[in-house]
C-alpha positions as CSV (number, residue, x, y, z in Angstrom):
1,M,-55.8,5.3,-49.0
2,L,-55.0,1.8,-47.8
3,F,-51.6,2.1,-49.5
4,H,-50.9,5.3,-47.6
5,F,-52.1,3.9,-44.3
6,H,-49.8,0.9,-44.7
7,N,-46.9,3.2,-45.3
8,L,-47.7,5.2,-42.2
9,Q,-47.7,2.0,-40.1
10,S,-44.3,1.0,-41.6
11,Y,-43.0,4.4,-40.9
12,L,-44.1,4.3,-37.3
13,R,-42.6,0.9,-36.8
14,V,-39.2,2.1,-38.2
15,A,-39.4,5.2,-36.1
16,G,-40.0,3.1,-33.1
17,M,-37.1,0.9,-33.8
18,L,-34.9,4.0,-34.3
19,T,-36.0,5.4,-31.0
20,V,-35.1,2.2,-29.2
21,L,-31.7,2.1,-30.9
22,V,-31.0,5.8,-30.1
23,T,-32.0,5.1,-26.4
24,V,-29.7,2.0,-26.2
25,Y,-26.8,4.0,-27.7
26,A,-27.5,6.9,-25.4
27,I,-27.4,4.5,-22.3
28,Q,-24.2,2.9,-23.6
29,Y,-22.6,6.3,-24.2
30,E,-23.7,7.5,-20.7
31,I,-22.1,4.3,-19.1
32,Q,-18.9,4.8,-21.1
33,A,-18.8,8.5,-20.3
34,Q,-19.3,7.7,-16.6
35,A,-16.5,5.2,-16.7
36,E,-14.2,7.7,-18.4
37,S,-15.2,10.3,-15.9
38,N,-14.3,8.0,-13.0
39,N,-10.9,7.4,-14.6
40,E,-10.3,11.2,-14.6
41,V,-11.0,11.8,-10.9
42,V,-7.7,12.9,-9.4
43,V,-7.2,12.1,-5.7
44,A,-3.6,13.2,-5.4
45,S,-0.6,14.5,-7.4
46,V,3.1,14.4,-7.0
47,N,4.4,17.4,-8.9
48,D,2.6,17.1,-12.3
49,D,2.1,13.3,-12.0
50,R,-1.5,12.7,-11.2
51,I,-3.0,9.8,-9.3
52,F,-6.5,8.8,-10.5
53,E,-9.2,7.3,-8.3
54,Q,-10.4,4.4,-10.3
55,P,-7.2,2.4,-10.4
56,L,-6.9,2.9,-6.6
57,L,-10.5,1.6,-6.1
58,E,-9.8,-1.4,-8.3
59,E,-6.7,-2.3,-6.2
60,L,-8.6,-1.6,-2.9
61,N,-11.5,-3.8,-3.9
62,L,-9.0,-6.7,-4.5
63,L,-7.4,-6.2,-1.1
64,A,-10.5,-5.5,0.9
65,G,-12.8,-8.2,-0.3
66,D,-16.0,-8.1,1.7
67,L,-14.7,-5.6,4.4
68,A,-17.2,-2.9,5.3
69,M,-16.2,0.4,3.9
70,N,-16.5,2.1,7.4
71,S,-14.4,-0.6,9.1
72,P,-10.9,0.4,10.4
73,E,-9.2,-2.3,8.4
74,Y,-10.8,-1.0,5.1
75,Q,-9.7,2.5,5.9
76,R,-6.2,1.2,6.6
77,L,-6.1,-0.5,3.2
78,R,-7.5,2.6,1.6
79,K,-4.6,4.6,3.0
80,Q,-2.2,1.9,2.1
81,V,-3.0,1.9,-1.7
82,L,-2.8,5.7,-1.8
83,T,0.5,5.7,0.1
84,S,2.0,3.1,-2.3
85,A,0.9,5.1,-5.4
86,I,2.5,8.3,-3.9
87,Q,5.6,6.3,-3.1
88,R,6.1,5.1,-6.6
89,R,5.7,8.6,-8.0
90,L,8.1,10.1,-5.5
91,A,10.6,7.4,-6.5
92,L,10.1,8.2,-10.2
93,A,10.6,11.9,-9.4
94,Y,14.0,11.1,-7.8
95,L,15.0,8.7,-10.6
96,T,14.2,11.4,-13.1
97,Q,16.4,13.8,-11.1
98,I,19.4,11.4,-11.2
99,D,18.7,10.4,-14.9
100,Q,17.7,6.9,-14.1
101,A,14.0,7.1,-15.2
102,A,12.4,6.1,-18.5
103,S,12.5,8.8,-21.2
104,A,9.5,9.9,-23.2
105,D,10.8,7.8,-26.1
106,D,11.1,4.8,-23.8
107,I,7.5,5.2,-22.8
108,Q,6.3,5.7,-26.4
109,L,8.1,2.5,-27.4
110,G,6.5,0.7,-24.5
111,V,3.1,1.8,-25.8
112,I,3.9,0.6,-29.3
113,Q,5.0,-2.8,-28.0
114,L,1.8,-3.1,-25.9
115,E,-0.3,-2.3,-29.0
116,K,1.5,-5.0,-30.9
117,R,0.8,-7.6,-28.2
118,L,-2.8,-6.5,-28.1
119,A,-3.1,-6.8,-31.8
120,L,-2.3,-10.5,-31.6
121,K,-5.4,-10.8,-29.4
122,Q,-7.4,-8.6,-31.7
123,Q,-7.8,-6.0,-29.0
124,S,-7.3,-2.3,-29.3
125,I,-5.5,0.0,-26.9
126,E,-8.9,1.7,-26.1
127,E,-10.4,-1.7,-25.2
128,Y,-7.4,-2.5,-23.0
129,L,-7.7,0.8,-21.1
130,Q,-11.4,0.2,-20.6
131,E,-10.7,-3.3,-19.4
132,K,-8.1,-2.1,-16.9
133,H,-10.1,0.9,-15.8
134,I,-7.3,3.3,-16.5
135,N,-6.6,6.2,-18.9
136,R,-3.6,6.9,-21.1
137,E,-1.9,9.1,-18.5
138,E,-2.1,6.2,-15.9
139,L,-0.9,3.8,-18.6
140,H,2.2,6.0,-19.3
141,H,3.0,6.1,-15.6
142,R,2.8,2.3,-15.3
143,I,5.1,1.8,-18.4
144,A,7.5,4.4,-16.9
145,W,7.6,2.5,-13.7
146,Q,8.0,-0.9,-15.3
147,I,11.1,0.5,-17.2
148,S,12.6,2.7,-14.5
149,W,12.4,0.4,-11.4
150,P,14.3,-2.6,-12.9
151,K,16.9,-0.3,-14.5
152,Y,17.7,1.2,-11.1
153,S,17.2,-1.8,-8.7
154,N,19.0,-4.4,-10.7
155,Q,22.3,-2.5,-10.0
156,F,21.9,-3.4,-6.3
157,L,20.1,-6.7,-6.2
158,N,23.1,-9.0,-6.4
159,D,24.9,-11.5,-4.2
160,K,27.5,-9.1,-2.8
161,N,24.8,-6.7,-1.6
162,Y,22.6,-9.5,-0.3
163,E,25.4,-10.6,1.9
164,N,26.3,-7.1,3.1
165,F,22.6,-6.4,3.9
166,Y,22.3,-9.7,5.8
167,L,25.4,-8.9,7.9
168,R,24.0,-5.4,8.8
169,N,20.6,-6.9,9.7
170,R,21.5,-10.4,10.7
171,S,18.9,-11.0,13.4
172,Q,16.1,-10.3,10.9
173,F,17.2,-13.2,8.6
174,D,19.1,-15.8,10.5
175,G,16.2,-17.1,12.5
176,T,17.0,-15.2,15.7
177,Q,14.2,-15.4,18.3
178,L,13.2,-12.8,20.8
179,Q,11.3,-13.3,24.0
180,V,9.1,-10.2,24.3
181,S,6.5,-8.6,26.6
182,Q,4.1,-5.9,25.6
183,I,1.6,-3.4,26.9
184,L,-1.2,-3.0,24.3
185,L,-3.7,-0.2,24.4
186,H,-6.6,-0.8,21.9
187,T,-7.5,2.1,19.6
188,N,-10.5,0.6,17.8
189,Q,-12.1,-1.7,20.4
190,Q,-12.0,0.5,23.4
191,Q,-15.3,2.3,24.1
192,D,-14.5,4.3,27.2
193,R,-11.8,6.5,25.8
194,T,-11.0,8.4,22.6
195,L,-8.0,7.9,20.3
196,V,-6.4,11.1,21.7
197,Q,-6.9,9.8,25.3
198,T,-5.4,6.5,24.3
199,R,-2.3,8.1,22.9
200,E,-2.0,10.3,26.0
201,L,-2.3,7.3,28.2
202,A,0.3,5.4,26.3
203,E,2.7,8.4,26.6
204,N,2.1,8.5,30.3
205,V,2.7,4.8,30.8
206,L,6.0,5.1,28.7
207,Q,7.1,8.0,30.9
208,Q,6.4,6.0,34.1
209,L,8.5,3.1,32.7
210,S,11.4,5.3,31.7
211,K,11.4,7.0,35.1
212,G,11.3,3.7,36.9
213,T,8.2,4.6,38.8
214,I,6.5,1.4,37.7
215,E,7.8,-2.0,36.7
216,F,6.9,-3.4,33.2
217,P,4.9,-6.4,34.5
218,D,3.0,-4.2,36.9
219,A,2.2,-1.7,34.1
220,A,1.0,-4.5,31.8
221,R,-1.3,-5.8,34.5
222,K,-2.6,-2.3,35.2
223,Y,-3.0,-0.8,31.8
224,S,-2.8,-3.4,29.0
225,D,-6.0,-4.2,27.0
226,S,-4.4,-7.5,25.8
227,P,-5.1,-10.8,27.6
228,T,-1.3,-11.0,28.0
229,G,-1.6,-8.2,30.6
230,K,-2.8,-10.8,33.1
231,T,0.6,-12.5,32.9
232,G,2.6,-9.3,33.1
233,G,2.6,-8.7,29.3
234,A,4.4,-11.9,28.4
235,V,4.0,-12.6,24.6
236,G,6.5,-15.4,24.2
237,W,9.1,-16.0,21.6
238,I,8.8,-14.3,18.1
239,K,10.7,-14.4,14.9
240,F,11.1,-11.4,12.6
241,G,8.9,-12.8,9.8
242,G,6.5,-14.4,12.2
243,A,2.8,-13.8,13.1
244,M,3.3,-10.3,14.8
245,P,2.7,-7.2,12.6
246,R,5.7,-6.0,10.7
247,T,5.9,-2.7,12.6
248,F,5.9,-4.6,15.9
249,N,8.7,-6.9,14.7
250,E,10.8,-4.0,13.4
251,A,10.5,-2.2,16.7
252,A,11.3,-5.4,18.7
253,F,14.3,-6.4,16.6
254,A,15.8,-2.9,17.0
255,L,16.1,-3.6,20.8
256,K,18.5,-5.4,23.0
257,P,17.4,-7.6,26.0
258,G,16.1,-5.3,28.7
259,Q,15.3,-2.4,26.4
260,I,11.9,-0.8,26.0
261,S,10.6,0.4,22.7
262,P,9.0,3.8,21.9
263,L,5.3,3.7,21.1
264,V,4.5,1.3,18.2
265,E,1.2,1.5,16.3
266,T,-0.3,-1.5,14.5
267,P,-3.9,-2.3,13.5
268,F,-4.3,-3.8,17.0
269,G,-3.5,-0.5,18.7
270,I,-0.6,1.1,20.5
271,H,2.2,-1.2,21.8
272,I,5.0,-0.7,24.3
273,I,7.5,-3.6,23.8
274,R,10.2,-5.0,26.0
275,V,12.7,-7.6,24.9
276,E,13.4,-10.2,27.6
277,Q,15.8,-12.6,26.0
278,E,17.4,-13.3,22.6
279,K,18.4,-16.6,20.9
280,A,20.6,-16.2,17.9
281,G,19.7,-18.2,14.7
282,A,21.9,-20.1,12.3
283,I,20.3,-19.4,8.8
284,S,22.9,-18.3,6.3
285,W,22.5,-15.4,3.9
286,Q,22.3,-17.9,1.0
287,M,19.3,-19.6,2.6
288,A,17.7,-16.3,3.4
289,R,18.1,-14.9,-0.1
290,P,14.4,-14.4,-0.9
291,A,13.7,-12.6,2.4
292,I,16.8,-10.5,1.9
293,R,15.7,-9.5,-1.6
294,D,12.2,-8.5,-0.4
295,A,13.8,-6.4,2.4
296,M,16.3,-4.7,0.0
297,I,13.4,-3.8,-2.4
298,K,11.6,-2.2,0.4
299,Y,14.8,-0.4,1.5
300,L,15.5,0.9,-2.0
301,L,11.9,2.1,-2.5
302,T,12.0,3.9,0.8
303,F,15.4,5.5,-0.1
304,L,14.0,6.7,-3.5
305,S,10.7,8.0,-2.1
306,V,12.4,9.8,0.8
307,N,14.8,11.6,-1.6
308,G,11.9,12.2,-4.0
309,R,9.9,13.9,-1.2
310,K,12.6,16.5,-0.8
311,M,12.1,17.8,-4.3
312,A,8.4,17.1,-4.8
313,T,5.1,18.8,-4.0
314,V,2.5,16.3,-2.9
315,E,-1.2,17.2,-2.9
316,I,-4.0,15.0,-1.7
317,S,-7.7,15.6,-2.1
318,E,-9.9,16.1,1.0
319,G,-11.8,12.9,0.4
320,W,-8.6,10.8,0.6
321,K,-6.8,12.5,3.5
């Protein structure tokens, strides 16, 4: 009897250990399944090219840091990462149309080369995907982009085109300074009017300026939410790559002295800009090469995505609109 009782105790101990192991494996499986499920959530698509949520969230977390999820800046970044993902896929759609995109064989070769590099680190492709929080479809998209974009852009990123681009947009690169004034209407900090009311007010102010029924300094003193309103809207001298938001700079540098911009939206609100004076710079295109290259890359991406949009169907999930 003692012998059988001892066996029963051993059996129970083994059964208990097996139960623990099964529980641990079940939890690990559930965690892995959840991660894989997150990688499969589609937030948008461009034709048949799907955009998954997890890679966007990873990029967003890097950009947003400790920003509160309900903050306007976080929401702006959220929109930015999705817009960039859509832009790349629109560009790929157009590159495919003009036979400049990576082929299926190119992509498969890229996967094989990646597997070989991973093997040197004793890492499998599955471990790599889990580490990067992506699935194979996202991996194939990234490889396609890494092949297609240089193949296309390297045809244009050369000294001759740098110089031509510089000459067409000289004031952006030669150190030109503009003395500008602004009327700023806050869209996030204002408590006594809605966003719609702010836009209506901005349109009304712009109409008054265009009709000449109010002078710019007087309009700034009357309507501007910026401290510069007290001085008639005077901001001072700015450079294209300076501290002002890029959309502000782009609008300002499209004007000649005395001209007033259309409505310009930045994270600070809605701006109306007037250029007061201009001082030309003396920076050569050779000295400005890095800035010119960045601007040309943006130009080429915009060109590709605009043309891709003409032939693509873009769908965005409700949660990301």
